[in-house]
VMD Tcl script that draws the C-alpha trace (Angstrom):
set ca {
  {39.68 9.47 -81.07}
  {43.30 10.53 -80.87}
  {43.82 11.99 -77.39}
  {46.63 14.28 -76.32}
  {47.52 15.32 -72.78}
  {49.58 18.31 -71.75}
  {50.80 17.70 -68.22}
  {51.43 14.07 -67.25}
  {50.97 14.53 -63.50}
  {48.64 12.56 -61.27}
  {45.37 14.04 -62.53}
  {46.23 13.81 -66.23}
  {47.44 10.24 -65.76}
  {44.35 9.27 -63.75}
  {41.94 10.68 -66.33}
  {43.64 8.95 -69.26}
  {44.12 5.65 -67.42}
  {40.42 5.66 -66.57}
  {39.46 6.41 -70.17}
  {41.66 3.57 -71.42}
  {40.22 1.12 -68.87}
  {36.68 2.14 -69.83}
  {37.39 1.67 -73.54}
  {36.75 5.36 -74.28}
  {40.12 5.59 -76.00}
  {42.74 3.07 -77.10}
  {46.15 3.44 -75.48}
  {47.72 3.40 -78.94}
  {45.89 6.65 -79.68}
  {47.15 8.47 -76.57}
  {50.10 10.88 -76.44}
  {51.22 12.59 -73.24}
  {53.44 15.66 -73.22}
  {55.51 16.76 -70.23}
  {58.96 18.34 -69.88}
  {59.74 16.13 -66.86}
  {61.11 12.71 -67.81}
  {59.88 10.99 -64.64}
  {56.33 12.22 -65.28}
  {56.46 10.93 -68.86}
  {57.70 7.54 -67.71}
  {54.99 7.19 -65.09}
  {52.31 8.24 -67.58}
  {53.47 5.71 -70.18}
  {53.60 2.92 -67.60}
  {50.11 3.64 -66.27}
  {48.28 4.37 -69.52}
  {50.25 2.51 -72.20}
  {50.32 5.72 -74.24}
  {53.12 7.40 -76.12}
  {55.01 10.33 -74.59}
  {56.87 13.37 -75.85}
  {58.58 16.50 -74.53}
  {56.84 19.09 -76.72}
  {53.34 19.73 -78.05}
  {54.39 19.27 -81.66}
  {53.65 15.58 -81.00}
  {49.96 16.45 -80.58}
  {49.45 17.82 -84.08}
  {47.00 15.10 -85.11}
  {45.13 14.83 -81.79}
  {41.44 15.65 -82.08}
  {41.08 16.11 -78.30}
  {43.67 17.57 -75.93}
  {43.40 17.39 -72.14}
  {45.07 20.40 -70.55}
  {46.32 19.34 -67.11}
  {48.87 22.05 -66.38}
  {49.14 24.59 -63.57}
  {46.88 27.63 -64.14}
  {49.81 29.94 -64.87}
  {50.99 27.63 -67.68}
  {47.64 27.43 -69.47}
  {48.05 30.30 -71.94}
  {51.46 29.10 -73.11}
  {50.28 25.49 -73.37}
  {47.19 26.33 -75.41}
  {49.12 28.80 -77.55}
  {51.72 26.15 -78.37}
  {49.11 24.00 -80.12}
  {48.76 24.46 -83.84}
  {45.38 26.02 -84.62}
  {43.06 23.35 -85.90}
  {39.58 21.85 -85.54}
  {40.21 20.24 -82.17}
  {38.70 20.21 -78.69}
  {40.74 21.36 -75.68}
  {39.46 20.32 -72.24}
  {41.17 22.24 -69.46}
  {41.20 21.02 -65.85}
  {43.39 23.93 -64.70}
  {41.82 25.34 -61.54}
  {40.24 28.78 -61.90}
  {41.11 29.25 -65.57}
  {37.96 30.70 -67.15}
  {36.55 30.08 -70.58}
  {37.29 33.58 -71.88}
  {40.98 33.16 -71.02}
  {41.07 29.73 -72.65}
  {39.36 31.00 -75.79}
  {41.67 34.01 -75.97}
  {44.71 31.73 -75.88}
  {43.28 29.20 -78.34}
  {43.16 29.53 -82.10}
  {40.03 30.50 -83.98}
  {39.33 26.86 -84.89}
  {39.87 25.43 -81.41}
  {36.86 24.55 -79.25}
  {37.29 24.67 -75.47}
  {35.69 23.16 -72.38}
  {36.55 24.04 -68.79}
  {36.37 21.19 -66.29}
  {36.75 20.72 -62.53}
  {37.49 17.13 -61.46}
  {38.47 16.27 -57.90}
  {41.22 14.15 -56.39}
  {39.19 10.94 -55.85}
  {39.45 10.61 -59.64}
  {42.85 9.12 -58.79}
  {41.04 6.03 -57.47}
  {38.19 6.07 -59.98}
  {35.69 7.67 -57.57}
  {35.78 11.28 -58.77}
  {33.12 13.92 -59.06}
  {33.53 16.40 -61.91}
  {31.71 19.22 -63.63}
  {32.37 20.98 -66.90}
  {31.15 24.03 -68.80}
  {31.30 24.65 -72.52}
  {32.93 27.39 -74.53}
  {31.04 29.26 -77.22}
  {32.26 27.04 -80.07}
  {31.88 23.72 -78.25}
  {29.26 21.35 -79.62}
  {26.92 18.72 -78.23}
  {29.38 16.12 -79.49}
  {32.12 17.85 -77.48}
  {29.94 17.68 -74.37}
  {29.54 13.94 -74.94}
  {33.30 13.55 -75.30}
  {33.92 15.45 -72.05}
  {31.28 13.35 -70.30}
  {32.90 10.12 -71.48}
  {36.42 11.15 -70.47}
  {35.56 12.64 -67.08}
  {32.88 10.03 -66.41}
  {35.40 7.22 -66.84}
  {36.76 8.04 -63.35}
  {33.53 8.90 -61.55}
  {30.40 11.00 -62.03}
  {30.19 14.15 -64.15}
  {27.70 16.98 -64.66}
  {27.43 19.75 -67.27}
  {26.80 23.18 -65.71}
  {26.91 26.85 -66.79}
  {30.23 28.52 -66.06}
  {28.64 30.76 -63.41}
  {28.23 27.64 -61.26}
  {31.84 26.45 -61.51}
  {32.86 28.31 -58.34}
  {30.11 26.46 -56.47}
  {31.41 23.20 -57.94}
  {34.86 24.12 -56.63}
  {33.44 24.83 -53.17}
  {31.47 21.59 -53.07}
  {33.13 18.74 -54.95}
  {36.51 20.36 -55.61}
  {37.18 21.08 -51.93}
  {34.72 18.49 -50.61}
  {37.16 15.57 -50.26}
  {38.90 17.53 -47.51}
  {35.61 17.90 -45.64}
  {35.07 14.17 -46.00}
  {38.53 13.41 -44.61}
  {37.82 15.62 -41.60}
  {34.57 13.71 -40.98}
  {36.26 10.32 -41.36}
  {39.09 11.34 -39.03}
  {36.59 12.63 -36.44}
  {34.52 9.43 -36.62}
  {37.72 7.43 -36.18}
  {38.58 9.55 -33.14}
  {35.14 8.79 -31.77}
  {35.72 5.10 -32.26}
  {39.06 5.30 -30.48}
  {37.42 7.21 -27.61}
  {34.88 4.40 -27.38}
  {37.66 1.79 -27.20}
  {38.37 0.72 -30.78}
  {41.97 0.40 -32.01}
  {42.91 3.24 -34.38}
  {43.38 1.13 -37.52}
  {40.04 -0.60 -37.12}
  {38.28 2.65 -36.24}
  {39.60 4.40 -39.35}
  {38.75 1.49 -41.62}
  {35.22 1.25 -40.25}
  {34.71 5.03 -40.49}
  {35.94 5.22 -44.09}
  {33.91 2.22 -45.24}
  {30.81 3.57 -43.49}
  {31.08 6.89 -45.36}
  {31.75 5.04 -48.63}
  {28.70 2.87 -48.06}
  {26.48 5.81 -47.17}
  {27.54 7.63 -50.34}
  {26.88 4.52 -52.43}
  {23.38 4.24 -50.93}
  {22.59 7.80 -52.04}
  {23.90 7.28 -55.56}
  {22.53 3.79 -56.14}
  {19.08 4.11 -54.58}
  {18.34 7.66 -55.74}
  {16.69 8.30 -52.37}
  {17.01 11.65 -50.58}
  {19.74 11.57 -47.91}
  {17.16 12.55 -45.31}
  {15.04 9.52 -46.19}
  {18.04 7.21 -45.90}
  {18.93 8.81 -42.56}
  {15.42 8.12 -41.28}
  {15.77 4.45 -42.31}
  {18.67 4.14 -39.83}
  {17.15 6.29 -37.08}
  {14.90 4.17 -34.86}
  {12.69 5.84 -32.23}
  {14.59 6.19 -28.96}
  {17.62 4.38 -30.42}
  {21.35 4.95 -30.58}
  {21.38 6.72 -33.96}
  {18.91 9.46 -33.02}
  {20.99 10.13 -29.92}
  {24.02 10.63 -32.12}
  {22.13 12.70 -34.70}
  {20.79 14.95 -31.95}
  {24.35 15.58 -30.80}
  {25.41 16.48 -34.36}
  {22.56 18.97 -34.56}
  {23.42 20.42 -31.16}
  {27.02 20.96 -32.28}
  {25.96 22.60 -35.55}
  {27.66 20.09 -37.84}
  {25.08 20.56 -40.59}
  {25.47 24.35 -40.52}
  {29.26 24.08 -40.44}
  {29.31 21.97 -43.60}
  {26.95 24.35 -45.40}
  {29.17 27.29 -44.45}
  {32.33 25.40 -45.49}
  {30.97 25.03 -49.03}
  {29.88 28.66 -49.08}
  {33.28 29.90 -47.84}
  {35.19 27.80 -50.37}
  {32.88 29.05 -53.14}
  {33.56 32.66 -52.20}
  {37.30 32.01 -52.11}
  {37.11 30.43 -55.57}
  {35.39 33.58 -56.83}
  {38.14 35.75 -55.35}
  {40.91 33.66 -56.89}
  {39.23 33.67 -60.31}
  {38.51 37.40 -60.35}
}
mol new
graphics top color blue
foreach p $ca { graphics top sphere $p radius 0.5 }
foreach p [lrange $ca 0 end-1] q [lrange $ca 1 end] { graphics top cylinder $p $q radius 0.2 }
display resetview
C-alpha cells in the first residue's frame, strides 16, 4: 500500500515506524506531510519515508493516517483530493460524523484511539469504522495500529470508554509505578533500583496476563500464599480502596471524554 501521514509528530512517526519495522508497508511507499521542517526531518530519519509540506503529495496514497490536533482535522481531511482512499484519524475526540462530513463522498474513514506507549512499541489501541469502511479497511487499521501493540475493533459508542481506560491508563500506571518505587525507598531501596524493579514488575505482570490468557485474579492467587507477605500487602490495598479508586478513575475519565466530545 501507499501510505500517507498528515502530522509528522511523535504519534504519527511511531505508528509509521512500527508499520515499516513489521513489514506492513515499505518505507519507499510512505509520505509524511507536516508544515514544520524539524518534524519532517525527524519523520524521514525514523521511518525512511519521503516528506512534503502540503497534502498534494498524498494524491496517490491509498491510506492516509491523520495525526493532527483535533481542531485541524476538518481542514486536513478537506485538503485531500476526493478519491477511493481510507483515512484513519487518531485525533482525540473527533467523531466519525465530523470526519465523514469533512471527507469527500469517495473517502472511507476510521476513527482510532492509540495511546502513548505506542512510542515504544507497547501500545493499546481501539478503532471504530465509518459507514463506508469495509472489512478490508478494518484489516488495514488492525495491521497499522497492531504493529505498535495490541488493537481492538469496537463500536463508536465505546470509544469514550477506550479513552478512559487505555487512552488515559498510562498515567494511572505511572502513578502506581511511582508509588511502588516510593514504597521500595521507604523499605530501604535506593531510588533508581526501586523504580527499575517497580517498572519491570508491572511490565512482567502485564505480560503474564497477555501471554497466559489467565484472569488477573487467578494470576494474583498464584502469588498469594496463605499467611504470606503478598496477602498482607493485598489486604492493605483493599483497605485503602485502591481497586475502587482505579475503577472510578476510568469512569471519571470516560465521563470527561464524553463531555469533551459533545
